[in-house]
C-alpha positions as CSV (number, residue, x, y, z in Angstrom):
1,M,20.7,30.2,28.2
2,I,22.8,28.2,29.7
3,M,25.7,27.6,27.9
4,K,27.2,24.2,28.5
5,C,30.8,22.6,28.0
6,V,33.1,19.7,27.9
7,A,36.3,20.2,29.6
8,L,39.0,17.9,29.1
9,L,40.3,16.8,32.6
10,S,43.7,14.7,32.1
11,G,44.8,16.0,35.9
12,G,47.8,18.3,35.0
13,V,47.6,22.2,36.0
14,D,46.9,22.7,32.4
15,S,43.7,21.6,32.0
16,A,42.5,22.3,35.5
17,T,43.4,26.1,35.2
18,A,41.0,25.6,32.0
19,C,38.3,24.3,33.3
20,V,38.1,27.3,36.3
21,L,38.4,29.4,33.7
22,A,35.8,27.8,31.5
23,K,33.5,28.0,34.8
24,R,34.4,31.6,35.7
25,D,33.2,33.0,32.2
26,G,30.0,31.4,32.7
27,Y,29.2,27.6,31.5
28,E,28.0,24.9,33.1
29,V,30.8,22.3,33.1
30,H,31.1,19.1,32.6
31,G,34.3,17.4,33.0
32,L,35.3,14.2,30.3
33,N,37.9,12.3,31.3
34,F,39.7,9.2,29.1
35,R,41.0,6.0,30.8
36,R,44.3,4.9,29.3
37,L,46.2,2.3,30.0
38,R,48.8,3.0,33.0
39,K,47.6,5.7,33.3
40,E,45.3,5.8,35.8
41,F,46.8,8.1,37.7
42,E,45.5,11.0,35.2
43,T,41.6,9.6,35.7
44,D,42.0,9.7,39.6
45,Y,43.7,13.0,39.9
46,A,40.6,14.5,37.0
47,C,38.2,12.7,39.1
48,R,39.2,14.4,42.5
49,F,39.7,17.7,40.6
50,A,36.6,18.0,39.1
51,E,34.4,16.8,42.8
52,R,36.5,19.5,44.5
53,L,34.8,21.9,41.8
54,H,31.3,20.5,42.2
55,I,31.1,19.3,39.0
56,P,30.2,16.4,36.9
57,I,32.7,13.9,35.4
58,K,32.5,11.3,33.1
59,V,35.1,8.7,32.1
60,V,35.4,7.0,28.8
61,D,38.0,4.0,28.4
62,A,40.0,5.3,25.3
63,D,43.1,3.5,25.0
64,V,45.3,3.9,22.1
65,T,48.9,2.2,23.2
66,S,48.0,-1.2,21.4
67,L,48.4,0.6,18.0
68,I,52.0,2.1,19.2
69,R,53.1,-0.9,20.7
70,D,52.4,-3.2,17.5
71,M,54.6,-0.7,15.4
72,Q,58.0,-2.0,14.3
73,E,59.8,1.0,14.0
74,T,60.9,2.8,17.4
75,S,60.8,6.9,16.2
76,L,57.5,6.4,15.3
77,R,56.8,5.0,19.2
78,Y,59.1,7.0,21.0
79,V,59.6,10.4,22.0
80,T,63.3,10.7,23.6
81,E,64.6,13.2,25.9
82,G,68.3,12.7,27.5
83,G,67.8,9.1,27.5
84,Y,64.1,8.6,28.8
85,Q,61.4,7.2,26.7
86,W,58.4,7.1,27.3
87,E,55.1,6.0,23.9
88,F,53.2,9.3,22.6
89,L,51.4,8.7,18.9
90,W,50.6,12.1,17.0
91,G,47.4,13.3,16.4
92,R,45.5,11.9,19.7
93,N,43.9,14.6,20.9
94,I,42.9,14.8,17.4
95,I,40.8,11.5,18.8
96,Y,39.8,12.3,21.9
97,L,38.2,15.8,20.4
98,V,35.7,13.8,18.3
99,L,35.1,11.6,21.3
100,A,34.5,15.1,23.6
101,A,32.2,16.2,20.8
102,N,30.2,13.4,20.6
103,F,30.1,13.0,24.6
104,A,29.0,17.6,23.9
105,A,26.4,16.4,21.7
106,S,25.0,14.1,23.6
107,I,24.2,16.5,26.3
108,N,23.3,19.7,24.0
109,A,26.9,21.4,24.7
110,S,28.1,23.1,21.7
111,T,31.4,24.2,23.4
112,I,34.7,22.3,24.1
113,V,37.6,23.5,26.5
114,V,40.5,22.3,26.6
115,G,44.2,22.6,28.0
116,F,46.2,23.5,25.0
117,A,48.9,26.7,25.7
118,P,50.5,28.2,23.5
119,H,54.3,26.5,24.8
120,D,52.7,23.4,23.2
121,A,52.2,24.9,19.9
122,P,53.2,28.6,19.1
123,S,50.8,30.2,16.5
124,T,53.8,32.1,15.2
125,E,54.4,28.6,14.1
126,V,53.4,26.0,11.5
127,P,51.7,23.3,13.0
128,S,54.5,20.8,11.6
129,S,56.9,22.3,13.1
130,C,55.6,22.4,16.6
131,D,56.1,19.6,19.4
132,Y,52.7,19.1,20.1
133,P,51.7,19.9,16.3
134,D,47.7,18.7,17.2
135,C,47.6,21.7,20.1
136,H,47.9,24.7,17.0
137,P,44.7,27.2,16.9
138,L,44.9,26.5,12.8
139,V,44.3,23.1,13.6
140,L,41.9,23.3,16.6
141,D,40.4,26.0,14.0
142,K,39.6,23.2,11.1
143,L,39.1,20.6,13.1
144,S,35.8,23.1,14.3
145,N,34.5,23.1,11.6
146,L,35.4,19.0,10.4
147,L,33.5,18.4,13.6
148,T,30.1,20.7,12.8
149,L,29.9,19.3,9.5
150,T,29.6,15.3,10.9
151,L,27.4,16.0,13.6
152,H,24.4,17.6,12.6
153,R,22.7,14.2,12.2
154,T,23.1,13.4,15.8
155,T,19.4,12.9,17.5
156,Q,21.0,14.8,20.0
157,P,22.3,18.4,17.9
158,C,24.1,21.3,19.5
159,P,22.9,24.5,19.9
160,K,23.4,26.8,17.1
161,G,22.7,24.4,14.3
162,G,25.3,22.0,15.2
163,T,28.6,24.1,15.9
164,V,30.9,23.3,17.4
165,Q,33.5,25.0,19.3
166,I,36.8,23.9,20.4
167,I,38.3,26.7,22.8
168,A,41.2,26.7,24.7
169,P,41.0,29.5,27.3
170,L,45.0,29.6,28.3
171,V,45.7,31.2,25.5
172,G,46.1,34.9,25.4
173,R,46.9,33.9,28.5
174,A,49.4,32.1,29.4
175,K,52.5,32.4,27.2
176,T,54.6,30.2,29.7
177,K,54.6,27.1,32.1
178,V,54.9,30.3,34.9
179,D,52.0,32.1,33.4
180,V,50.0,29.1,34.0
181,F,50.5,28.1,37.2
182,K,50.4,31.9,38.5
183,L,46.8,31.6,36.8
184,A,46.4,28.5,38.6
185,L,47.2,30.2,41.8
186,G,45.2,33.0,41.3
187,L,42.3,30.9,40.0
188,G,42.8,29.0,43.6
189,I,43.8,25.8,43.1
190,N,45.4,23.5,44.9
191,I,49.0,22.5,42.6
192,E,49.2,19.7,44.9
193,D,45.5,18.3,43.4
194,T,47.3,18.5,39.8
195,I,50.2,16.4,38.9
196,S,52.9,16.9,35.9
197,C,54.4,13.4,35.4
198,Y,54.4,10.3,32.2
199,T,55.1,7.6,34.3
200,P,54.7,8.3,38.6
201,I,55.1,5.7,41.3
202,K,51.9,4.3,43.2
203,T,52.5,4.2,46.5
204,S,50.6,3.6,49.6
205,D,49.6,7.6,49.9
206,G,48.5,8.0,45.9
207,W,51.2,9.0,43.4
208,R,53.9,10.1,42.9
209,S,55.9,11.9,40.4
210,C,58.8,10.4,38.6
211,G,61.1,13.2,39.0
212,Q,63.3,12.1,35.7
213,C,60.5,13.1,32.6
214,L,60.6,15.9,30.9
215,A,57.1,17.6,32.1
216,C,58.7,16.8,35.7
217,Q,61.3,18.7,34.9
218,H,59.3,21.6,33.4
219,R,57.0,21.5,36.4
220,R,59.5,21.8,38.7
221,A,61.5,24.7,36.4
222,A,58.5,26.6,36.9
223,L,57.7,26.3,40.3
224,T,61.0,27.0,41.3
225,I,60.9,30.5,39.5
226,L,57.6,30.9,41.5
227,R,59.0,30.6,44.9
228,E,61.7,33.0,43.8
229,Q,59.6,35.4,42.8
230,G,57.9,35.3,46.5
231,F,55.3,32.7,45.5
232,N,54.1,30.0,48.2
233,V,53.9,26.9,46.3
234,P,55.3,23.5,47.6
235,S,58.8,22.4,46.9
236,T,57.8,19.0,46.5
237,S,54.8,19.2,43.6
């Protein structure tokens, strides 16, 4: 029996690596990307990666930023690092996973693959103390159970009686961002086919990372370590 899965693709190295790991593990992978306002670059990178991996991808309009824009309390709207601000909606991944579960049911798949990594929400900490609590293994486990309870009446139920499984292939394989990049390189992923930036700049040649946001800083630091260790990675990624 062919195992089908839905892999969430955001255009970043984490989701790309998780997707390839799922394919290597024998899954028939179907990509899923959520198109968001001012985040067109994520969809561009996700679709390009899916094409190179020869897997189908579905793009869904799922913009929820209007809720954030209407909030009056700025502490709920922005996360600030060194004067740099970006919009952030707590629990956003839960919304996306509910949508992903419905898409999975429509193609008779029971597994959702996410690129969440230990550095997003360490399992040794309680979810509420993590930077990204909706990436925590405990949250994913409870959400899997909830989705299983609510999807059993779908017209095309998931296998195994409607069981929904959310897996994070990077957990147990990568502890840091450096580990993720090492995994990606070992799997043959072209680092330049991924992007890690909150607000990249559109150019005639595509997208250029801003180089200032926290995601860019983490990516740059990880790639610097890899170059020092002798890995052949582009200096501009």
